[in-house]
C-alpha positions as CSV (number, residue, x, y, z in Angstrom):
1,M,49.4,113.1,130.4
2,E,52.3,111.0,131.8
3,N,52.9,109.3,128.5
4,F,52.9,112.7,126.7
5,V,55.5,114.1,129.2
6,K,57.7,111.0,128.8
7,Q,57.4,110.7,125.0
8,F,58.4,114.3,124.3
9,N,60.6,114.9,127.4
10,V,58.4,117.9,128.3
11,S,59.8,120.3,131.0
12,H,57.8,121.0,134.1
13,E,57.2,124.7,133.1
14,T,56.0,123.8,129.6
15,F,53.7,121.1,131.0
16,E,52.2,123.6,133.5
17,N,51.5,126.1,130.7
18,L,49.9,123.4,128.6
19,S,47.8,122.3,131.5
20,R,46.5,125.8,132.0
21,Y,45.8,126.0,128.2
22,V,43.7,122.8,128.4
23,N,41.7,124.2,131.4
24,I,40.9,127.4,129.4
25,L,39.9,125.3,126.4
26,K,37.6,123.3,128.6
27,E,35.9,126.4,129.9
28,W,35.4,127.8,126.4
29,Q,34.4,124.5,124.9
30,A,31.4,124.6,127.3
31,K,30.3,127.9,125.6
32,M,31.1,127.2,122.0
33,N,32.3,124.4,119.8
34,L,36.0,124.8,119.4
35,V,36.9,121.1,118.8
36,S,34.9,117.9,118.4
37,P,33.2,117.3,121.8
38,A,34.2,113.6,121.7
39,S,37.9,114.6,121.3
40,M,37.9,116.4,124.6
41,N,38.0,113.0,126.4
42,S,41.5,112.5,124.9
43,V,42.6,116.1,124.5
44,W,46.2,115.4,125.5
45,T,46.6,112.8,122.8
46,R,44.3,114.1,120.0
47,H,45.2,117.8,120.3
48,I,48.2,118.5,122.5
49,A,50.5,115.7,121.6
50,D,49.4,115.8,117.9
51,S,50.4,119.5,117.8
52,Y,53.5,119.2,120.0
53,Q,55.1,116.7,117.5
54,L,55.4,119.5,115.0
55,C,57.9,121.4,117.2
56,Q,60.7,119.1,116.1
57,Y,60.5,120.6,112.6
58,L,61.1,124.2,113.8
59,N,64.8,123.9,113.1
60,T,65.7,127.6,113.4
61,C,66.5,129.9,116.3
62,S,64.4,132.8,115.1
63,G,61.7,133.6,112.6
64,L,58.0,133.8,112.0
65,V,55.4,131.0,112.2
66,C,52.0,131.8,110.7
67,D,49.1,129.5,111.6
68,I,46.1,129.5,109.3
69,G,42.6,129.0,110.7
70,S,43.8,128.7,114.3
71,G,40.4,128.0,115.8
72,A,41.1,126.3,119.2
73,G,44.8,127.1,118.8
74,F,46.1,123.8,117.5
75,P,48.9,123.5,116.6
76,A,50.2,127.0,117.0
77,L,49.5,127.7,120.7
78,V,51.1,124.4,121.7
79,M,54.1,125.2,119.6
80,A,54.3,128.8,121.0
81,I,54.2,127.4,124.5
82,W,57.1,125.0,123.6
83,A,59.0,127.8,122.0
84,L,59.0,130.0,125.2
85,E,61.7,127.7,126.6
86,N,63.2,126.2,123.4
87,R,63.0,128.9,120.7
88,P,62.5,132.2,122.5
89,N,63.2,134.2,119.3
90,L,60.4,132.6,117.3
91,Q,57.3,134.6,116.8
92,F,53.8,133.2,116.1
93,K,50.9,134.9,114.3
94,L,47.6,133.1,114.6
95,I,45.3,133.9,111.7
96,E,41.6,133.4,112.5
97,S,38.7,135.0,110.6
98,I,35.9,134.2,113.1
99,T,35.9,137.0,115.6
100,K,34.6,135.1,118.6
101,K,37.4,132.6,118.3
102,T,40.0,135.3,118.3
103,V,38.5,136.5,121.6
104,Y,39.2,133.0,123.0
105,L,42.7,132.9,121.5
106,N,43.5,136.3,123.0
107,E,42.4,135.1,126.4
108,V,44.8,132.2,126.2
109,K,47.5,134.5,125.1
110,E,46.9,136.9,128.0
111,K,46.4,134.3,130.7
112,L,49.6,132.4,129.7
113,Q,51.5,135.7,129.0
114,L,52.5,134.5,125.6
115,K,54.5,137.4,124.4
116,N,55.6,135.5,121.3
117,V,52.0,135.3,120.0
118,E,49.9,137.8,118.0
119,I,46.3,137.0,117.0
120,L,45.1,138.3,113.7
121,N,41.3,138.5,113.0
122,E,41.7,138.2,109.2
123,R,41.8,135.7,106.3
124,S,45.2,134.6,105.4
125,E,44.8,135.3,101.7
126,N,44.3,139.0,102.5
127,L,47.6,139.4,104.3
128,H,49.8,140.2,101.3
129,G,52.5,142.0,103.3
130,L,53.1,139.2,105.7
131,K,55.8,136.6,104.9
132,A,56.4,133.6,107.1
133,D,59.4,131.3,107.7
134,F,56.9,128.5,108.6
135,V,53.2,128.1,107.9
136,T,51.1,125.6,109.8
137,A,47.4,124.6,109.6
138,R,45.5,121.7,111.1
139,A,42.1,120.4,110.0
140,V,41.4,123.6,107.9
141,A,40.9,122.4,104.3
142,E,42.0,119.9,101.6
143,L,45.5,120.5,100.5
144,S,45.0,122.3,97.2
145,K,42.7,124.9,98.8
146,L,45.0,125.1,101.8
147,L,48.0,125.9,99.6
148,G,45.9,128.7,98.1
149,F,45.3,130.1,101.6
150,A,49.0,129.9,102.4
151,Y,50.4,131.2,99.1
152,S,50.4,134.9,100.0
153,L,52.3,134.1,103.2
154,C,55.1,132.3,101.4
155,K,58.5,133.5,100.4
156,K,61.2,131.5,98.7
157,N,62.3,129.4,101.6
158,T,59.0,129.1,103.6
159,V,58.3,125.7,105.0
160,L,54.7,124.5,105.3
161,L,54.1,121.9,108.1
162,L,50.7,120.3,107.5
163,P,49.3,117.3,109.4
164,K,47.0,115.2,107.2
165,G,45.0,112.1,107.5
166,Q,44.9,108.8,105.5
167,S,43.5,110.5,102.3
168,F,46.7,112.6,102.0
169,E,47.9,110.8,98.8
170,K,44.7,111.8,96.9
171,E,45.0,115.3,98.2
172,V,48.6,115.6,97.1
173,V,47.7,114.4,93.6
174,E,44.9,116.9,93.3
175,A,47.1,119.7,94.6
176,H,49.7,119.0,92.0
177,K,47.1,119.9,89.3
178,N,47.3,123.6,90.4
179,W,50.6,123.9,92.3
180,C,54.2,123.0,92.1
181,F,56.1,122.2,95.3
182,D,58.7,120.0,97.0
183,I,57.3,117.6,99.5
184,E,58.6,115.3,102.3
185,I,56.2,113.0,104.1
186,F,56.7,112.0,107.7
187,Q,54.7,109.5,109.8
188,N,52.5,111.1,112.3
189,E,53.8,110.0,115.7
190,I,50.4,110.2,117.4
191,E,47.8,109.2,114.7
192,K,48.9,105.9,113.1
193,D,47.0,106.7,109.9
194,G,48.2,110.2,109.7
195,V,51.2,112.0,108.3
196,V,53.0,115.4,108.5
197,L,53.6,117.0,105.1
198,R,56.7,119.2,104.9
199,I,56.3,121.4,101.8
200,Q,58.7,123.9,100.4
201,N,59.2,126.0,97.2
202,L,55.5,126.5,96.7
203,R,54.5,128.1,93.4
204,K,51.5,128.3,91.1
205,K,51.4,126.0,88.1
206,K,51.7,127.9,84.8
């Protein structure tokens, strides 16, 4: 925890909210499998810090962030907690199709009073009227399929922020068979074998 606070210069208020979030996660993890049980031993590194690093890419004062397959809330709840102090006009919509997981997500939202968060019990591809400035997703699907999930949420300038593992190059090659997009690749600051993909201008291949 101390390393996390120093690495990202986390404020006391944000750290307190993240700590409360972790405590709620631990309570629910005992009841249902939200994350890998083994990863709970290093939750601050594997989940909190890995999600927190994405905040640096939210380079706008306002807008909408849509998170696909939110599950345990990573990365979107971490980013929303950060945004309370740093980007108060950003809004977050967490999209989760499994109802019992949305119950958990709503409890986190209510207990932490995250007024910048809305939980949607739906599949992303069914939300045709919703257009995001940023789309995030973590450990949801391989890239080509994930772009299909995200496509209905995208407008011309939408930015997709997608953490990926060491097989990302193969996934990018496969995705280019069905999709056209501009991509920047950044080193993951937490997982040495991982990257963060920043994708824009997503369109279907003709």
